[in-house]
N, C-alpha and C positions, 0 to 999 in steps of 0.2 A: 243526705250524704252524712256518713259518720264523721266524728271528730278526727279520727285517725286518717280517714281518706281525704278530708279537707286539708289536713296538715301536710300530707304527702303530695297532694296535687292530683289532678284528674283532667285528662284531655278528651274532648268530644270531636270526633272526625266526621265531617259531612261530605262524603264523596259526591262529586257532580254538582255541588252547590256553586252557583255563579252569581247569586243575588246577595251574597253576604260572605263572611269569612268561612272558609272550609275547615278551619280549626277554631274551636272555642275552649274555654276553660284555661287551665294552667295550674300553677301552684302559688300560694301566697308568699310574700317576702317576710316570713316570720322573724328573720334575723333583726329587722328594724326594732322589734319589741324585745327580743330575747337577749341580744348582745350588749347593749349599752349598760355600763356600770359593772359588768362582770370582770372577774380576774382574768386578764388576757391569757395567762398561761394555761387556763383550763379549757379555752375555746378549741384548740386543735383536737383534743380527745373528744370533746362534746360534739363537734361538727362531724368527726369521723363516725360517731355513733348515729347521729341524726341522718346523715347522708350515707346510709348503710351500703347502698350500691356504690362501688368505687370508693370505699371508705379510706383505703390507703392513700389514694390520690388526694382526697380532701384533707386528710391529716397532714400530709407532706406540704401541700400548698399553703395551708393555714400556718404551719410552723415557719415556712420560708417567708411569708408575708409579715409575720410577727418579728422575725429577725431583721428584715429590711426596715420595718418601722422603728426599730431600736438602733439602727445603724450598725448591726452586728454582721459579721462575715461568716458564712458557712464554712466549716472545716472540710478538708478532703475526706475525712472519715464519715462525717455527716452526709456529705454529698453522695458517697458510695452507697451508704445504707439506704438513703432516700431513693436513689436511682434503682437499686435492687428491688425495693418494695413496690415502686411504680411499675417496673417490668413484670414482676410476679402478679401484682394485682390486675394488670391489663390482660395478661395471659389467662388468668382465672375468669375474668369477665367474658372474654372471647370464647373460652371453652363452655361456659354456662350458656351463652346464646346459641352456639352451634350444637352442643350436645343435648340441651334440655329444651330451650325455647322453640327452636325450629321444629323438632319432632312433635312437641306438644301442640303447637299451632296446627300441625297437619293431621293430628289424631293418630300418629304412628306409635310404635312400640315405646311407650314412655319408660317402662322398666329397663329395657335394654339400653336406652340412652342414659338413664340415671346410673346404671352400672358402669357404663363407659366413662361417664364424667367422674364418678368416685374413684376410678382406678387411675385417673390422670394425676401426675405428680403435684401440680399446683393445688389440687384439692385434697391432698393427703395430709392429715394432721400429724402423722407419725414422722414426718420429715421436717427439718428446719428449712428456712428459706433458701439457703445456698444449695442444699441437697435437692430441693424441689426443682430449681432451675437446672441443676446439673443433670437430673434424670429426664428432663422434658424431651430433649432431642431423640433419645432412643425410644421413648414411649411413643412419640409421634410417628417415628419410622415404622414401628410395629403395629400401631392401632389406627393409623389414619393415612399416612402418606405412601407407604410401601417403599420408601427410599429415605435416605438421610435428609434432614432439612436443607443442608447445603446443596446437595444434588438436586433436590426438588426446586429450590430457588434458581439454580443455574438453568434448568430446563424452562422454568417460568420466564426468566429474563430473555431466553433465546426463542420464545414462541414466535412463529412466523406471522400469526394474526394478532389481534388485540389481546393483550396478556390476560385480562380478566375474562374475555371470551374463551380463551384457552383453558382457564380454570373450570368453566362450565363443562367443556368437553371432557376434561379430566375427571370431574365428579361423576358424570354419566357413565364413563367407562369403568371407574372404580366400583360404582354401585352394582354393576352387572357381574362382578367377580364373586364367585361363591365363597372364597376364603376371607372376604372382607368382614370385619367385626359387625354383627347385626346392630350394634349400638352406634356405629360410626355415623357422623352427620352427613357423610356423602350421600346417603339414601335420601335424606330430606333435601339436601342441596340439589340433587338430580331431579327430584320431584318438583321443586320450586322454580328451577331454572327457566322453563318455557314462559311462564307468566311473568316472572321477574325481568326477563330480558325484554319483554314487550312494554314495560312500564317506564316511560321516559321521566327522568328527574333532572333535567338540565338546570343548572343554577349559576349564580354569579361566581366570581373568583372565591376560592376557598379561603377560610380563615386559618392562617398559619402564623407561627411566631415570627418568622422572618419578614413578614409583610404587615405586621400589626404595629401601629404607633401607640405604645402603651401610655404615654403621657396624654395623648389626645383621648384615649379611651377613659382614662381617669377623669379628665375634664368633663367628658360627657356624663360620667357617673355623678359628678358633683352638680352638674347643671340640671339633671332630670332625676327626681327621686324614684321614678319608675323604670329607669333605664335597664336595670338588671332583669326586669320581667319582660320588657319589650326592647331588646337592644337593636342597634343598627350600626352600620359603619359610620364612625364620626364624620360629620359634615355632609352626610347623605342620608336622608330619610325616605328615599324612594325604595321600591322593591329591590332594586339592584344593590341597595345598601344593606341588605340582610343576607350575608353569606352563610353558608352552612359549614359544619366542621365534623370530622370523623376520620376513621382510618383511610377512607378513600382519598382524603386530602394529602396523606403522607405516602401514598402509593405512587408518587411521581416527584421528580425533581423540578419539572417545568410546569407552569400554570396550565398549558394546553393539555398535558398528560393528566393533570389532576382533574380537569374538566371532563376528560374522557372517562376517567375512573368513576366519576360521579354522575355519568349521563343516564344511568338506568338504575332501577332497584337492584338488578343483579350485580352491577358494578359495586354498589355499596355493600351488599351481602358478601360478595366474593372477596372484597378488600379485607374483611374481618378474618377470613381464613388465611389469606396471604400474610396479614400482619401477625397472626398467631405463629406461623412458620418463621417469619422474620425474627420474632422475639426469641425463638429457640435456635436461630442460626448464628453464624459466626459474628455478625454485627449486632446481635440482639441487645447487648448491654449499652449500645450507643444509639439505639433506634429512636427512643422517645426523648424529646427535648423538655427542659424545665429551666426556670430562671426566676429572678426576683429583681426588684427595683425600689430604691428608696426615693419616694416622691418629695420628701421634706421631713423635718423633725416630727417623729411620731406618726408618720404616714408611710405605709409600705404596701407594695403590690407584688404578687407572685403568680406564676402561671405554670402549668404543666400540660403535656399531651397525655391523655389517658384513653381508656377504651372507647368512650363516646365522642371524644374530640378534645377541644382546647378548654381547659378549666382555669378560672381566674379567681383569686381571693384578694380583697383589699381591706386593710385594717387601718383605722385611725385611733390613736391612743389618747387618753387624758394626759394632762400635763405631768402627772406623776410617773408616766410610762408603765404603769401596772394595770390600769383599768381601761376597758374598751370604751371609746367614744362612739364608734360606729364600725360595723363589719359588713362587708358586701361580698356576695358570691355570685359570679356569673358563670353558669354551668352550660355545657353543650346543648342541653335540651331547650334552653331559652332561645338559642339561635335556630336550632333545627325544627322546633315546633312553633316558630313565630307565625302569626296569622298572615303575614305577607312573605313568608319564606318559601323555600323550594318545595318542601313537603306540602304546604298548603296549596301552592300552585299546581302541583302534580295531582292532588286530590280533586281540585276544582275542574281539572281537565278530563277526569274520567267520564266516559260516555254514559248516557242514561240507560243503555242496554248492556247486557253482559254481567259478569260477576263483580259488581261494584263493591260489595261488602268484602269479598275475598281479596280483591285488588287493594282496597284501603288497608286491610289488615297486613297485607304483605308490604305495602309502602311503610307502614308504621314499624314493622319488623326491620326493614332496611335502615331506617333512621334511628331506631332503638331509643325512644324517649325513656327517661328513668322514672316515669309516672304511669299510673294506670290509664289505659286507653279504652274508649268506648266508640264503636262505629254506629252512626245514626244515618240511615238511608232515608232522606226526606222524600215525601211523596211527590 
């Protein structure tokens, strides 16, 4: 394994394995060595560069944790800028997964998907952030939805069947229309839907800000040096204590609805599309939650909801308040790719016959870990 690959992390998926973990590998906690002693003000920019996927979310979360550790309050202007960056960055990530990753994994027209992606406002370098978000609703109407985001969401909410099941029917209908953009992800979504709907991914209660005890989580991080690599719900080290996190968790107000949204690979894939539309809709500016908490002098924690789920940064400062004593990052991938988590259980349950490798790759795509993935079909 190259040094770069080792630094970024690597997951090995073992579909159908029942005599051992169905997920192995991971990524090292290199912040243990990198952060201590550094100028704290340089860490947010550095972490945004190192965590290049979802960089805006990492920068914002790091800044918020640092402010909390110093007992500082975020101004209204700072909050507005951070929320805007989080919304734009999450939309960019969803567009990238839908417009590039899905077609590429299926061997579909990658050039058409790339052109579709480049034309999307969040990926246009000639627009400032405000203009990118302002142009997104009209672009989605023309290049993906066939109606305004607000109208599409109204129909989605009024669907007589399961709402994410209705999205699958919508994608299949759209893909059959000759006027649909050849680079639109509806073609890949329609092709993936049959297999994705058959792959069950039932999990425990979703990880959401409103149901998370931040102080208990911080205590667990203090008690176990490896907690950020193998997290669990504080006070519960059983498989039920490893919740997952992602857009499917935000696709419902009630826990039962969240469980339904995450009950299959399709529910998790479809939730990304729905959230992209929500971010462009009337309530897009308020859709993603973020916050921070001062745990004590020089000790701060911050969190935000981003493309892959709930992200957390924790910083402890030296007595001078300028240098880092310790910095911890708990990212969605560590929950979603946990060897006792929902993805691992879904992989282990795959039958010995049938397209195991294809099913494993689709499950990985549904959970979207931010590290390289390798599928190993054991004999």
